[in-house]
C-alpha positions as CSV (number, residue, x, y, z in Angstrom):
1,M,-8.5,7.8,-15.1
2,R,-5.2,8.4,-13.4
3,M,-4.6,7.5,-9.8
4,L,-1.8,8.4,-7.3
5,I,-1.2,6.1,-4.4
6,I,1.1,7.1,-1.5
7,Y,2.0,4.6,1.2
8,G,2.7,5.6,4.8
9,S,3.6,3.4,7.8
10,S,0.0,2.6,8.7
11,R,-2.2,4.2,5.9
12,M,-2.2,4.7,2.2
13,S,-3.8,7.6,0.4
14,L,-5.5,7.3,-3.0
15,S,-6.0,10.3,-5.2
16,L,-8.1,9.9,-8.4
17,T,-8.4,12.4,-11.3
18,T,-12.1,12.0,-11.2
19,F,-12.1,13.5,-7.7
20,P,-9.4,16.2,-8.1
21,K,-10.0,18.0,-4.8
22,I,-10.1,15.1,-2.4
23,V,-8.0,12.1,-1.3
24,F,-9.2,8.8,0.2
25,K,-7.1,7.5,3.1
26,F,-7.3,3.7,3.8
27,P,-5.7,1.8,6.7
28,I,-2.9,-0.6,5.9
29,I,-3.9,-3.8,7.7
30,R,-0.9,-6.1,8.0
31,V,-2.5,-9.5,8.7
32,Q,0.7,-11.4,7.7
33,M,2.8,-9.5,10.2
34,A,0.2,-9.9,12.9
35,F,0.0,-13.7,12.2
36,H,3.8,-13.8,12.3
37,N,3.9,-12.2,15.7
38,I,1.2,-14.6,17.0
39,C,3.2,-17.6,15.8
40,R,6.5,-16.2,17.2
41,G,4.9,-15.3,20.6
42,R,2.4,-18.2,20.9
43,S,4.2,-19.7,23.8
44,Q,4.2,-16.4,25.7
45,L,0.5,-15.9,24.9
46,L,-0.5,-19.4,26.1
47,C,1.4,-19.4,29.3
48,L,0.1,-16.8,31.8
49,D,3.4,-16.8,33.7
50,E,5.3,-15.8,30.5
51,W,2.7,-13.6,29.0
52,N,4.2,-10.6,27.2
53,P,1.9,-7.6,26.6
54,A,4.3,-6.4,23.9
55,I,3.3,-9.3,21.6
56,V,-0.4,-8.4,22.0
57,C,0.3,-4.7,21.4
58,S,2.3,-5.4,18.3
59,I,-0.6,-7.6,16.9
60,G,-3.0,-4.7,17.5
61,F,-0.5,-2.3,15.9
62,Y,-0.4,-4.3,12.7
63,L,-4.2,-4.8,12.5
64,F,-5.7,-1.6,13.8
65,K,-3.2,1.3,13.8
66,G,-4.3,2.7,10.5
67,I,-8.0,2.5,11.4
68,R,-7.3,4.2,14.7
69,D,-5.2,7.0,13.1
70,N,-8.0,7.6,10.5
71,W,-10.6,7.8,13.2
72,N,-8.5,10.0,15.4
73,E,-7.7,12.3,12.5
74,F,-11.4,12.8,11.7
75,R,-12.5,13.3,15.3
76,F,-9.6,15.8,15.9
77,Y,-10.5,17.9,12.8
78,R,-14.3,17.8,13.7
79,K,-13.6,18.8,17.3
80,T,-11.0,21.6,16.7
81,R,-11.4,22.8,13.1
82,H,-7.9,24.1,13.5
83,R,-6.7,26.2,10.5
84,F,-3.4,24.3,10.5
85,L,-5.2,21.0,9.6
86,Q,-6.0,19.9,6.1
87,P,-9.7,19.3,6.5
88,T,-10.9,15.7,6.9
89,H,-14.6,15.7,5.9
90,F,-15.7,12.1,6.4
91,S,-14.7,8.9,8.1
92,L,-16.4,5.5,7.8
93,F,-15.3,4.4,11.3
94,G,-11.7,4.7,10.3
95,L,-11.9,2.3,7.3
96,V,-11.8,5.2,4.9
97,N,-11.3,9.0,5.4
98,I,-12.0,11.7,2.8
99,Q,-9.7,14.6,3.1
100,D,-9.1,17.7,1.0
101,R,-6.2,17.0,-1.4
102,G,-3.0,18.9,-0.9
103,E,0.2,18.9,-2.9
104,P,3.0,17.9,-0.5
105,L,5.8,20.4,0.1
106,H,8.9,19.6,-1.8
107,L,11.5,21.1,0.5
108,Q,14.9,19.9,1.8
109,V,14.2,17.8,4.9
110,S,17.0,19.1,7.0
111,V,16.1,22.7,6.4
112,F,12.4,22.1,7.1
113,W,13.1,20.0,10.2
114,K,15.4,22.7,11.7
115,W,12.8,25.4,11.1
116,M,10.0,23.2,12.6
117,C,12.1,22.5,15.7
118,D,12.9,26.2,16.1
119,V,9.3,27.2,15.7
120,T,8.0,24.6,18.2
121,L,10.7,25.2,20.7
122,G,12.0,21.7,20.2
123,Q,8.6,20.0,20.8
124,A,8.5,18.7,17.3
125,H,11.0,16.1,18.6
126,Q,8.1,14.5,20.5
127,D,6.8,13.3,17.1
128,G,9.6,13.5,14.6
129,H,7.9,11.0,12.3
130,H,5.2,13.5,11.4
131,F,7.0,16.9,11.8
132,A,10.3,16.1,10.2
133,N,8.9,15.2,6.8
134,P,7.8,18.1,4.6
135,N,5.7,15.6,2.5
136,N,3.3,15.5,5.5
137,F,2.5,19.2,4.8
138,C,1.0,21.2,2.0
139,F,0.5,24.9,1.2
140,N,-3.2,25.6,0.9
141,N,-4.0,29.2,1.9
142,G,-1.2,28.7,4.4
143,L,0.7,25.8,5.7
144,R,-1.4,22.7,6.5
145,I,-0.6,19.4,8.0
146,L,-1.9,16.3,6.1
147,D,-1.2,13.6,8.6
148,Y,-2.4,14.2,12.1
149,G,-3.9,11.0,13.4
150,S,-1.3,10.5,16.2
151,K,-2.2,11.8,19.7
152,R,1.4,13.2,20.0
153,T,1.0,15.1,16.8
154,Q,-2.4,16.4,18.0
155,A,-0.9,17.6,21.3
156,C,1.9,19.5,19.4
157,I,-0.7,21.0,17.0
158,L,-2.8,22.3,19.9
159,R,0.2,23.9,21.5
160,F,2.1,25.2,18.4
161,G,-0.2,24.9,15.3
162,T,-1.2,28.5,15.2
163,I,2.5,29.6,15.6
164,V,3.7,27.3,12.9
165,L,0.8,28.4,10.6
166,H,1.6,32.1,11.0
167,S,5.4,31.9,10.9
168,F,5.8,29.7,7.8
169,Q,7.5,31.4,4.9
170,P,8.3,29.2,1.8
171,I,11.8,28.0,2.4
172,S,14.2,28.2,-0.6
173,E,16.3,25.2,-1.3
174,T,19.9,26.0,-0.8
């Protein structure tokens, strides 16, 4: 059995040859980084007059961002069934998602990013992490986005997803 693992900033995807048409997405839970932030900011957390919400938010980011993104992705697909989305069929409360497998686009980043910005009238800049990387997209009966757990990504998809879907022509590498 062959397996392909791809790591993102808050999640990892696992594709197995025994399940050739699906991919499993798991959150990356960074307990060590959260603990490091707790230790670094403990004086701020213990003293109400010095309490810094950024420390608490960063702890939540390291522990729960992947789970939240998985759950948001599943709910967004289930709610919209947008044709621009690579289908996410199942989520176990964000602990694992099952999504259709898609082969990432292998395009020159700068060419793809310029095209994406043009098509979205510059709104792709609101979420450059997702829209700038052609590896976050696949061609599956049209262009599909693989990673759409962020609320900013979802807002851009609702506004421009159909336009992006219909205007995509495979870009030659020059």
